[in-house]
HTML snippet that shows the backbone in 3Dmol.js (N, CA, C, O; Angstrom):
<script src="https://3Dmol.org/build/3Dmol-min.js"></script>
<div id="view" style="width:600px;height:400px;position:relative"></div>
<script>
const pdb = `
ATOM      1  N   MET A   1       3.118  38.057 -14.013  1.00  0.00           N
ATOM      2  CA  MET A   1       2.748  36.662 -14.048  1.00  0.00           C
ATOM      3  C   MET A   1       3.981  35.755 -14.066  1.00  0.00           C
ATOM      4  O   MET A   1       3.933  34.618 -13.599  1.00  0.00           O
ATOM      5  N   LYS A   2       5.087  36.276 -14.612  1.00  0.00           N
ATOM      6  CA  LYS A   2       6.291  35.450 -14.668  1.00  0.00           C
ATOM      7  C   LYS A   2       6.796  35.048 -13.288  1.00  0.00           C
ATOM      8  O   LYS A   2       7.152  33.885 -13.099  1.00  0.00           O
ATOM      9  N   PRO A   3       6.844  35.968 -12.299  1.00  0.00           N
ATOM     10  CA  PRO A   3       7.298  35.548 -10.965  1.00  0.00           C
ATOM     11  C   PRO A   3       6.411  34.469 -10.348  1.00  0.00           C
ATOM     12  O   PRO A   3       6.904  33.562  -9.678  1.00  0.00           O
ATOM     13  N   ALA A   4       5.108  34.570 -10.573  1.00  0.00           N
ATOM     14  CA  ALA A   4       4.200  33.549 -10.052  1.00  0.00           C
ATOM     15  C   ALA A   4       4.470  32.201 -10.704  1.00  0.00           C
ATOM     16  O   ALA A   4       4.456  31.166 -10.037  1.00  0.00           O
ATOM     17  N   LEU A   5       4.715  32.217 -12.005  1.00  0.00           N
ATOM     18  CA  LEU A   5       5.016  30.979 -12.726  1.00  0.00           C
ATOM     19  C   LEU A   5       6.318  30.372 -12.216  1.00  0.00           C
ATOM     20  O   LEU A   5       6.395  29.163 -11.995  1.00  0.00           O
ATOM     21  N   LYS A   6       7.336  31.199 -12.031  1.00  0.00           N
ATOM     22  CA  LYS A   6       8.628  30.708 -11.524  1.00  0.00           C
ATOM     23  C   LYS A   6       8.457  30.076 -10.150  1.00  0.00           C
ATOM     24  O   LYS A   6       9.047  29.033  -9.871  1.00  0.00           O
ATOM     25  N   GLY A   7       7.657  30.698  -9.292  1.00  0.00           N
ATOM     26  CA  GLY A   7       7.411  30.153  -7.959  1.00  0.00           C
ATOM     27  C   GLY A   7       6.712  28.807  -8.019  1.00  0.00           C
ATOM     28  O   GLY A   7       7.061  27.882  -7.287  1.00  0.00           O
ATOM     29  N   GLN A   8       5.727  28.704  -8.892  1.00  0.00           N
ATOM     30  CA  GLN A   8       5.002  27.442  -9.045  1.00  0.00           C
ATOM     31  C   GLN A   8       5.906  26.350  -9.606  1.00  0.00           C
ATOM     32  O   GLN A   8       5.838  25.202  -9.168  1.00  0.00           O
ATOM     33  N   GLN A   9       6.746  26.699 -10.566  1.00  0.00           N
ATOM     34  CA  GLN A   9       7.659  25.723 -11.148  1.00  0.00           C
ATOM     35  C   GLN A   9       8.665  25.248 -10.100  1.00  0.00           C
ATOM     36  O   GLN A   9       8.969  24.058 -10.029  1.00  0.00           O
ATOM     37  N   LYS A  10       9.172  26.155  -9.302  1.00  0.00           N
ATOM     38  CA  LYS A  10      10.138  25.805  -8.253  1.00  0.00           C
ATOM     39  C   LYS A  10       9.505  24.838  -7.244  1.00  0.00           C
ATOM     40  O   LYS A  10      10.130  23.864  -6.823  1.00  0.00           O
ATOM     41  N   PHE A  11       8.257  25.125  -6.869  1.00  0.00           N
ATOM     42  CA  PHE A  11       7.545  24.252  -5.937  1.00  0.00           C
ATOM     43  C   PHE A  11       7.352  22.860  -6.528  1.00  0.00           C
ATOM     44  O   PHE A  11       7.567  21.859  -5.844  1.00  0.00           O
ATOM     45  N   MET A  12       6.948  22.791  -7.791  1.00  0.00           N
ATOM     46  CA  MET A  12       6.697  21.492  -8.414  1.00  0.00           C
ATOM     47  C   MET A  12       7.984  20.685  -8.586  1.00  0.00           C
ATOM     48  O   MET A  12       7.962  19.463  -8.439  1.00  0.00           O
ATOM     49  N   VAL A  13       9.092  21.339  -8.892  1.00  0.00           N
ATOM     50  CA  VAL A  13      10.370  20.635  -9.021  1.00  0.00           C
ATOM     51  C   VAL A  13      10.786  20.064  -7.670  1.00  0.00           C
ATOM     52  O   VAL A  13      11.225  18.916  -7.590  1.00  0.00           O
ATOM     53  N   ALA A  14      10.651  20.859  -6.604  1.00  0.00           N
ATOM     54  CA  ALA A  14      11.003  20.378  -5.263  1.00  0.00           C
ATOM     55  C   ALA A  14      10.106  19.208  -4.870  1.00  0.00           C
ATOM     56  O   ALA A  14      10.588  18.217  -4.322  1.00  0.00           O
ATOM     57  N   PHE A  15       8.812  19.313  -5.145  1.00  0.00           N
ATOM     58  CA  PHE A  15       7.880  18.236  -4.829  1.00  0.00           C
ATOM     59  C   PHE A  15       8.230  16.977  -5.605  1.00  0.00           C
ATOM     60  O   PHE A  15       8.196  15.877  -5.053  1.00  0.00           O
ATOM     61  N   SER A  16       8.564  17.127  -6.875  1.00  0.00           N
ATOM     62  CA  SER A  16       8.909  15.987  -7.719  1.00  0.00           C
ATOM     63  C   SER A  16      10.179  15.294  -7.215  1.00  0.00           C
ATOM     64  O   SER A  16      10.250  14.065  -7.198  1.00  0.00           O
ATOM     65  N   MET A  17      11.172  16.073  -6.808  1.00  0.00           N
ATOM     66  CA  MET A  17      12.415  15.492  -6.296  1.00  0.00           C
ATOM     67  C   MET A  17      12.154  14.730  -4.998  1.00  0.00           C
ATOM     68  O   MET A  17      12.719  13.657  -4.785  1.00  0.00           O
ATOM     69  N   GLU A  18      11.302  15.278  -4.129  1.00  0.00           N
ATOM     70  CA  GLU A  18      10.965  14.608  -2.879  1.00  0.00           C
ATOM     71  C   GLU A  18      10.230  13.305  -3.159  1.00  0.00           C
ATOM     72  O   GLU A  18      10.489  12.293  -2.509  1.00  0.00           O
ATOM     73  N   LEU A  19       9.331  13.325  -4.106  1.00  0.00           N
ATOM     74  CA  LEU A  19       8.585  12.123  -4.481  1.00  0.00           C
ATOM     75  C   LEU A  19       9.522  11.062  -5.041  1.00  0.00           C
ATOM     76  O   LEU A  19       9.378   9.882  -4.722  1.00  0.00           O
ATOM     77  N   ASP A  20      10.473  11.461  -5.865  1.00  0.00           N
ATOM     78  CA  ASP A  20      11.446  10.511  -6.418  1.00  0.00           C
ATOM     79  C   ASP A  20      12.264   9.855  -5.309  1.00  0.00           C
ATOM     80  O   ASP A  20      12.554   8.660  -5.378  1.00  0.00           O
ATOM     81  N   THR A  21      12.633  10.619  -4.296  1.00  0.00           N
ATOM     82  CA  THR A  21      13.400  10.076  -3.176  1.00  0.00           C
ATOM     83  C   THR A  21      12.577   9.061  -2.390  1.00  0.00           C
ATOM     84  O   THR A  21      13.095   8.026  -1.973  1.00  0.00           O
ATOM     85  N   MET A  22      11.297   9.358  -2.190  1.00  0.00           N
ATOM     86  CA  MET A  22      10.434   8.412  -1.476  1.00  0.00           C
ATOM     87  C   MET A  22      10.239   7.127  -2.270  1.00  0.00           C
ATOM     88  O   MET A  22      10.211   6.038  -1.695  1.00  0.00           O
ATOM     89  N   ILE A  23      10.106   7.247  -3.564  1.00  0.00           N
ATOM     90  CA  ILE A  23       9.966   6.062  -4.409  1.00  0.00           C
ATOM     91  C   ILE A  23      11.239   5.230  -4.360  1.00  0.00           C
ATOM     92  O   ILE A  23      11.176   4.002  -4.295  1.00  0.00           O
ATOM     93  N   GLU A  24      12.389   5.887  -4.390  1.00  0.00           N
ATOM     94  CA  GLU A  24      13.662   5.173  -4.298  1.00  0.00           C
ATOM     95  C   GLU A  24      13.775   4.435  -2.959  1.00  0.00           C
ATOM     96  O   GLU A  24      14.262   3.306  -2.913  1.00  0.00           O
ATOM     97  N   ALA A  25      13.328   5.069  -1.876  1.00  0.00           N
ATOM     98  CA  ALA A  25      13.360   4.419  -0.561  1.00  0.00           C
ATOM     99  C   ALA A  25      12.467   3.184  -0.548  1.00  0.00           C
ATOM    100  O   ALA A  25      12.838   2.164   0.034  1.00  0.00           O
ATOM    101  N   SER A  26      11.307   3.257  -1.174  1.00  0.00           N
ATOM    102  CA  SER A  26      10.421   2.091  -1.206  1.00  0.00           C
ATOM    103  C   SER A  26      11.041   0.964  -2.028  1.00  0.00           C
ATOM    104  O   SER A  26      10.870  -0.207  -1.689  1.00  0.00           O
ATOM    105  N   PHE A  27      11.754   1.297  -3.098  1.00  0.00           N
ATOM    106  CA  PHE A  27      12.441   0.276  -3.882  1.00  0.00           C
ATOM    107  C   PHE A  27      13.564  -0.380  -3.083  1.00  0.00           C
ATOM    108  O   PHE A  27      13.779  -1.587  -3.197  1.00  0.00           O
ATOM    109  N   VAL A  28      14.277   0.399  -2.279  1.00  0.00           N
ATOM    110  CA  VAL A  28      15.345  -0.159  -1.441  1.00  0.00           C
ATOM    111  C   VAL A  28      14.751  -1.143  -0.442  1.00  0.00           C
ATOM    112  O   VAL A  28      15.294  -2.232  -0.254  1.00  0.00           O
ATOM    113  N   LEU A  29      13.649  -0.779   0.199  1.00  0.00           N
ATOM    114  CA  LEU A  29      12.994  -1.692   1.141  1.00  0.00           C
ATOM    115  C   LEU A  29      12.532  -2.966   0.451  1.00  0.00           C
ATOM    116  O   LEU A  29      12.745  -4.067   0.958  1.00  0.00           O
ATOM    117  N   ARG A  30      11.905  -2.814  -0.696  1.00  0.00           N
ATOM    118  CA  ARG A  30      11.415  -3.980  -1.437  1.00  0.00           C
ATOM    119  C   ARG A  30      12.571  -4.901  -1.810  1.00  0.00           C
ATOM    120  O   ARG A  30      12.461  -6.122  -1.703  1.00  0.00           O
ATOM    121  N   SER A  31      13.664  -4.316  -2.241  1.00  0.00           N
ATOM    122  CA  SER A  31      14.837  -5.095  -2.624  1.00  0.00           C
ATOM    123  C   SER A  31      15.431  -5.826  -1.424  1.00  0.00           C
ATOM    124  O   SER A  31      15.790  -6.999  -1.526  1.00  0.00           O
ATOM    125  N   ASN A  32      15.534  -5.135  -0.288  1.00  0.00           N
ATOM    126  CA  ASN A  32      16.075  -5.774   0.922  1.00  0.00           C
ATOM    127  C   ASN A  32      15.208  -6.950   1.358  1.00  0.00           C
ATOM    128  O   ASN A  32      15.725  -8.007   1.722  1.00  0.00           O
ATOM    129  N   ILE A  33      13.907  -6.770   1.322  1.00  0.00           N
ATOM    130  CA  ILE A  33      12.993  -7.852   1.720  1.00  0.00           C
ATOM    131  C   ILE A  33      13.110  -9.021   0.748  1.00  0.00           C
ATOM    132  O   ILE A  33      13.124 -10.176   1.174  1.00  0.00           O
ATOM    133  N   ALA A  34      13.193  -8.741  -0.535  1.00  0.00           N
ATOM    134  CA  ALA A  34      13.295  -9.809  -1.533  1.00  0.00           C
ATOM    135  C   ALA A  34      14.602 -10.573  -1.398  1.00  0.00           C
ATOM    136  O   ALA A  34      14.621 -11.794  -1.551  1.00  0.00           O
ATOM    137  N   HIS A  35      15.696  -9.874  -1.115  1.00  0.00           N
ATOM    138  CA  HIS A  35      16.988 -10.543  -0.982  1.00  0.00           C
ATOM    139  C   HIS A  35      17.095 -11.339   0.312  1.00  0.00           C
ATOM    140  O   HIS A  35      17.808 -12.342   0.356  1.00  0.00           O
ATOM    141  N   ALA A  36      16.404 -10.916   1.365  1.00  0.00           N
ATOM    142  CA  ALA A  36      16.484 -11.603   2.651  1.00  0.00           C
ATOM    143  C   ALA A  36      15.703 -12.914   2.634  1.00  0.00           C
ATOM    144  O   ALA A  36      16.073 -13.867   3.320  1.00  0.00           O
ATOM    145  N   LYS A  37      14.635 -12.964   1.863  1.00  0.00           N
ATOM    146  CA  LYS A  37      13.798 -14.160   1.729  1.00  0.00           C
ATOM    147  C   LYS A  37      13.238 -14.657   3.062  1.00  0.00           C
ATOM    148  O   LYS A  37      13.089 -15.860   3.276  1.00  0.00           O
ATOM    149  N   HIS A  38      12.934 -13.720   3.945  1.00  0.00           N
ATOM    150  CA  HIS A  38      12.240 -14.092   5.175  1.00  0.00           C
ATOM    151  C   HIS A  38      11.355 -12.929   5.596  1.00  0.00           C
ATOM    152  O   HIS A  38      11.514 -11.813   5.100  1.00  0.00           O
ATOM    153  N   PRO A  39      10.416 -13.186   6.519  1.00  0.00           N
ATOM    154  CA  PRO A  39       9.474 -12.134   6.888  1.00  0.00           C
ATOM    155  C   PRO A  39      10.154 -10.944   7.559  1.00  0.00           C
ATOM    156  O   PRO A  39      11.284 -11.024   8.042  1.00  0.00           O
ATOM    157  N   TYR A  40       9.433  -9.872   7.565  1.00  0.00           N
ATOM    158  CA  TYR A  40       9.928  -8.615   8.116  1.00  0.00           C
ATOM    159  C   TYR A  40       9.761  -8.623   9.632  1.00  0.00           C
ATOM    160  O   TYR A  40       8.993  -7.827  10.172  1.00  0.00           O
ATOM    161  N   SER A  41      10.480  -9.524  10.334  1.00  0.00           N
ATOM    162  CA  SER A  41      10.324  -9.629  11.784  1.00  0.00           C
ATOM    163  C   SER A  41      11.646  -9.669  12.545  1.00  0.00           C
ATOM    164  O   SER A  41      11.645  -9.451  13.757  1.00  0.00           O
ATOM    165  N   ASP A  42      12.746  -9.931  11.903  1.00  0.00           N
ATOM    166  CA  ASP A  42      14.051  -9.981  12.553  1.00  0.00           C
ATOM    167  C   ASP A  42      14.510  -8.567  12.890  1.00  0.00           C
ATOM    168  O   ASP A  42      14.467  -7.680  12.037  1.00  0.00           O
ATOM    169  N   CYS A  43      14.947  -8.352  14.128  1.00  0.00           N
ATOM    170  CA  CYS A  43      15.306  -7.010  14.595  1.00  0.00           C
ATOM    171  C   CYS A  43      16.471  -6.415  13.799  1.00  0.00           C
ATOM    172  O   CYS A  43      16.411  -5.248  13.413  1.00  0.00           O
ATOM    173  N   GLU A  44      17.504  -7.173  13.552  1.00  0.00           N
ATOM    174  CA  GLU A  44      18.655  -6.653  12.804  1.00  0.00           C
ATOM    175  C   GLU A  44      18.259  -6.305  11.365  1.00  0.00           C
ATOM    176  O   GLU A  44      18.756  -5.338  10.789  1.00  0.00           O
ATOM    177  N   PHE A  45      17.379  -7.093  10.810  1.00  0.00           N
ATOM    178  CA  PHE A  45      16.875  -6.839   9.465  1.00  0.00           C
ATOM    179  C   PHE A  45      16.087  -5.531   9.432  1.00  0.00           C
ATOM    180  O   PHE A  45      16.227  -4.739   8.501  1.00  0.00           O
ATOM    181  N   VAL A  46      15.269  -5.312  10.439  1.00  0.00           N
ATOM    182  CA  VAL A  46      14.480  -4.083  10.530  1.00  0.00           C
ATOM    183  C   VAL A  46      15.406  -2.877  10.710  1.00  0.00           C
ATOM    184  O   VAL A  46      15.205  -1.842  10.076  1.00  0.00           O
ATOM    185  N   LYS A  47      16.418  -3.008  11.572  1.00  0.00           N
ATOM    186  CA  LYS A  47      17.362  -1.916  11.782  1.00  0.00           C
ATOM    187  C   LYS A  47      18.091  -1.554  10.495  1.00  0.00           C
ATOM    188  O   LYS A  47      18.303  -0.376  10.208  1.00  0.00           O
ATOM    189  N   LYS A  48      18.476  -2.564   9.722  1.00  0.00           N
ATOM    190  CA  LYS A  48      19.174  -2.310   8.458  1.00  0.00           C
ATOM    191  C   LYS A  48      18.270  -1.544   7.497  1.00  0.00           C
ATOM    192  O   LYS A  48      18.713  -0.604   6.836  1.00  0.00           O
ATOM    193  N   ASN A  49      17.014  -1.944   7.424  1.00  0.00           N
ATOM    194  CA  ASN A  49      16.076  -1.270   6.533  1.00  0.00           C
ATOM    195  C   ASN A  49      15.813   0.168   6.977  1.00  0.00           C
ATOM    196  O   ASN A  49      15.746   1.073   6.145  1.00  0.00           O
ATOM    197  N   ILE A  50      15.665   0.377   8.269  1.00  0.00           N
ATOM    198  CA  ILE A  50      15.461   1.738   8.771  1.00  0.00           C
ATOM    199  C   ILE A  50      16.681   2.595   8.457  1.00  0.00           C
ATOM    200  O   ILE A  50      16.546   3.746   8.042  1.00  0.00           O
ATOM    201  N   ALA A  51      17.866   2.037   8.653  1.00  0.00           N
ATOM    202  CA  ALA A  51      19.095   2.779   8.353  1.00  0.00           C
ATOM    203  C   ALA A  51      19.190   3.129   6.874  1.00  0.00           C
ATOM    204  O   ALA A  51      19.614   4.230   6.523  1.00  0.00           O
ATOM    205  N   ASP A  52      18.800   2.207   6.009  1.00  0.00           N
ATOM    206  CA  ASP A  52      18.837   2.469   4.567  1.00  0.00           C
ATOM    207  C   ASP A  52      17.869   3.591   4.176  1.00  0.00           C
ATOM    208  O   ASP A  52      18.211   4.466   3.381  1.00  0.00           O
ATOM    209  N   VAL A  53      16.672   3.555   4.737  1.00  0.00           N
ATOM    210  CA  VAL A  53      15.670   4.570   4.409  1.00  0.00           C
ATOM    211  C   VAL A  53      16.086   5.935   4.955  1.00  0.00           C
ATOM    212  O   VAL A  53      15.943   6.947   4.269  1.00  0.00           O
ATOM    213  N   VAL A  54      16.597   5.966   6.177  1.00  0.00           N
ATOM    214  CA  VAL A  54      17.044   7.237   6.755  1.00  0.00           C
ATOM    215  C   VAL A  54      18.208   7.803   5.952  1.00  0.00           C
ATOM    216  O   VAL A  54      18.299   9.017   5.770  1.00  0.00           O
ATOM    217  N   ALA A  55      19.092   6.949   5.474  1.00  0.00           N
ATOM    218  CA  ALA A  55      20.215   7.418   4.656  1.00  0.00           C
ATOM    219  C   ALA A  55      19.727   8.085   3.370  1.00  0.00           C
ATOM    220  O   ALA A  55      20.364   9.015   2.875  1.00  0.00           O
ATOM    221  N   LEU A  56      18.612   7.620   2.831  1.00  0.00           N
ATOM    222  CA  LEU A  56      18.065   8.222   1.611  1.00  0.00           C
ATOM    223  C   LEU A  56      17.248   9.483   1.899  1.00  0.00           C
ATOM    224  O   LEU A  56      17.374  10.484   1.195  1.00  0.00           O
ATOM    225  N   LEU A  57      16.413   9.428   2.932  1.00  0.00           N
ATOM    226  CA  LEU A  57      15.489  10.531   3.175  1.00  0.00           C
ATOM    227  C   LEU A  57      16.104  11.668   3.983  1.00  0.00           C
ATOM    228  O   LEU A  57      15.767  12.830   3.759  1.00  0.00           O
ATOM    229  N   GLU A  58      16.985  11.360   4.901  1.00  0.00           N
ATOM    230  CA  GLU A  58      17.602  12.374   5.764  1.00  0.00           C
ATOM    231  C   GLU A  58      19.114  12.282   5.654  1.00  0.00           C
ATOM    232  O   GLU A  58      19.777  11.849   6.596  1.00  0.00           O
ATOM    233  N   THR A  59      19.657  12.678   4.536  1.00  0.00           N
ATOM    234  CA  THR A  59      21.094  12.520   4.295  1.00  0.00           C
ATOM    235  C   THR A  59      21.944  13.401   5.190  1.00  0.00           C
ATOM    236  O   THR A  59      23.086  13.042   5.479  1.00  0.00           O
ATOM    237  N   ASN A  60      21.439  14.537   5.639  1.00  0.00           N
ATOM    238  CA  ASN A  60      22.232  15.468   6.432  1.00  0.00           C
ATOM    239  C   ASN A  60      22.022  15.337   7.932  1.00  0.00           C
ATOM    240  O   ASN A  60      22.631  16.081   8.700  1.00  0.00           O
ATOM    241  N   ASN A  61      21.185  14.421   8.364  1.00  0.00           N
ATOM    242  CA  ASN A  61      20.880  14.295   9.784  1.00  0.00           C
ATOM    243  C   ASN A  61      21.782  13.242  10.414  1.00  0.00           C
ATOM    244  O   ASN A  61      21.502  12.046  10.345  1.00  0.00           O
ATOM    245  N   GLU A  62      22.857  13.698  11.024  1.00  0.00           N
ATOM    246  CA  GLU A  62      23.832  12.793  11.645  1.00  0.00           C
ATOM    247  C   GLU A  62      23.365  12.285  13.009  1.00  0.00           C
ATOM    248  O   GLU A  62      23.936  11.322  13.522  1.00  0.00           O
ATOM    249  N   LYS A  63      22.352  12.898  13.609  1.00  0.00           N
ATOM    250  CA  LYS A  63      21.861  12.477  14.920  1.00  0.00           C
ATOM    251  C   LYS A  63      21.076  11.173  14.842  1.00  0.00           C
ATOM    252  O   LYS A  63      21.015  10.427  15.820  1.00  0.00           O
ATOM    253  N   LEU A  64      20.482  10.896  13.700  1.00  0.00           N
ATOM    254  CA  LEU A  64      19.658   9.690  13.566  1.00  0.00           C
ATOM    255  C   LEU A  64      20.487   8.415  13.449  1.00  0.00           C
ATOM    256  O   LEU A  64      20.063   7.361  13.922  1.00  0.00           O
ATOM    257  N   LYS A  65      21.643   8.494  12.838  1.00  0.00           N
ATOM    258  CA  LYS A  65      22.454   7.294  12.619  1.00  0.00           C
ATOM    259  C   LYS A  65      22.834   6.588  13.920  1.00  0.00           C
ATOM    260  O   LYS A  65      22.645   5.375  14.012  1.00  0.00           O
ATOM    261  N   PRO A  66      23.361   7.289  14.934  1.00  0.00           N
ATOM    262  CA  PRO A  66      23.672   6.585  16.176  1.00  0.00           C
ATOM    263  C   PRO A  66      22.437   6.061  16.896  1.00  0.00           C
ATOM    264  O   PRO A  66      22.492   5.022  17.554  1.00  0.00           O
ATOM    265  N   LEU A  67      21.325   6.776  16.774  1.00  0.00           N
ATOM    266  CA  LEU A  67      20.094   6.308  17.413  1.00  0.00           C
ATOM    267  C   LEU A  67      19.633   4.982  16.807  1.00  0.00           C
ATOM    268  O   LEU A  67      19.177   4.090  17.523  1.00  0.00           O
ATOM    269  N   ILE A  68      19.751   4.862  15.507  1.00  0.00           N
ATOM    270  CA  ILE A  68      19.341   3.618  14.840  1.00  0.00           C
ATOM    271  C   ILE A  68      20.287   2.478  15.205  1.00  0.00           C
ATOM    272  O   ILE A  68      19.852   1.356  15.463  1.00  0.00           O
ATOM    273  N   GLU A  69      21.589   2.778  15.225  1.00  0.00           N
ATOM    274  CA  GLU A  69      22.579   1.748  15.547  1.00  0.00           C
ATOM    275  C   GLU A  69      22.422   1.242  16.982  1.00  0.00           C
ATOM    276  O   GLU A  69      22.719   0.080  17.260  1.00  0.00           O
ATOM    277  N   ASN A  70      21.962   2.094  17.888  1.00  0.00           N
ATOM    278  CA  ASN A  70      21.840   1.728  19.286  1.00  0.00           C
ATOM    279  C   ASN A  70      20.452   1.236  19.672  1.00  0.00           C
ATOM    280  O   ASN A  70      20.171   1.057  20.857  1.00  0.00           O
ATOM    281  N   MET A  71      19.583   1.014  18.696  1.00  0.00           N
ATOM    282  CA  MET A  71      18.249   0.481  18.988  1.00  0.00           C
ATOM    283  C   MET A  71      18.371  -0.895  19.612  1.00  0.00           C
ATOM    284  O   MET A  71      19.186  -1.714  19.188  1.00  0.00           O
ATOM    285  N   LEU A  72      17.560  -1.136  20.611  1.00  0.00           N
ATOM    286  CA  LEU A  72      17.576  -2.434  21.292  1.00  0.00           C
ATOM    287  C   LEU A  72      16.721  -3.436  20.529  1.00  0.00           C
ATOM    288  O   LEU A  72      15.662  -3.101  19.999  1.00  0.00           O
ATOM    289  N   CYS A  73      17.203  -4.664  20.488  1.00  0.00           N
ATOM    290  CA  CYS A  73      16.452  -5.739  19.842  1.00  0.00           C
ATOM    291  C   CYS A  73      15.830  -6.636  20.875  1.00  0.00           C
ATOM    292  O   CYS A  73      15.155  -7.605  20.527  1.00  0.00           O
TER     293      CYS A  73
END
`;
const viewer = $3Dmol.createViewer("view");
viewer.addModel(pdb, "pdb");
viewer.setStyle({}, {cartoon: {color: "spectrum"}});
viewer.zoomTo();
viewer.render();
</script>
């Protein structure tokens, strides 16, 4: 039973860490919108928010950064 418990605990810790990262990303978006004081419609503003979220959720994916920077407005 101990190996099963260890497996379940490992899964729950990984799930909890992923959830914490998603919550942090939502706080970053909320903060960016609050500091900008304008609607979520400006292209550069949207690109900045996407870049911030990708930096939090996909820290090891270097292919996404140039794609976001080269998005057309």
